[in-house]
C-alpha positions in Angstrom: -67.1 89.2 -18.4 -66.9 85.6 -17.2 -63.8 83.8 -18.4 -64.3 81.8 -21.5 -63.4 78.1 -21.5 -60.2 77.2 -23.3 -61.4 75.8 -26.6 -60.9 76.6 -30.2 -64.5 76.9 -31.2 -67.8 77.9 -29.8 -71.0 76.5 -31.2 -73.5 79.2 -32.2 -77.0 78.1 -32.7 -79.3 80.2 -34.9 -82.9 79.3 -36.0 -84.3 79.3 -39.5 -87.8 80.8 -40.0 -89.3 77.4 -39.7 -87.8 77.1 -36.2 -85.2 74.5 -37.1 -81.9 75.1 -35.2 -78.7 75.3 -37.2 -75.4 75.1 -35.3 -72.3 76.7 -36.6 -68.8 76.6 -35.1 -67.4 80.1 -34.6 -64.4 81.7 -33.0 -64.9 83.9 -29.9 -62.6 86.2 -28.1 -63.2 88.8 -25.3 -62.4 92.4 -26.1 -62.9 94.3 -22.8 -66.6 94.2 -22.0 -67.4 92.9 -25.5 -67.4 89.4 -26.9 -66.2 89.3 -30.5 -67.6 86.4 -32.6 -66.6 85.6 -36.2 -66.7 82.7 -38.6 -65.6 81.9 -42.1 -67.0 84.0 -44.9 -68.5 81.0 -46.7 -70.8 79.9 -43.8 -73.7 82.2 -44.8 -74.0 83.7 -41.3 
């Protein structure tokens, strides 16, 4: 896995059914060959 930049958050962009992008700040951390991504429980993601 490529090293992650040293930052507190990563911006994850998902798309509504209408095609409108919605960006959400998430935490990300490498775990071996996997990238773990999580966010607050009240974000709706």
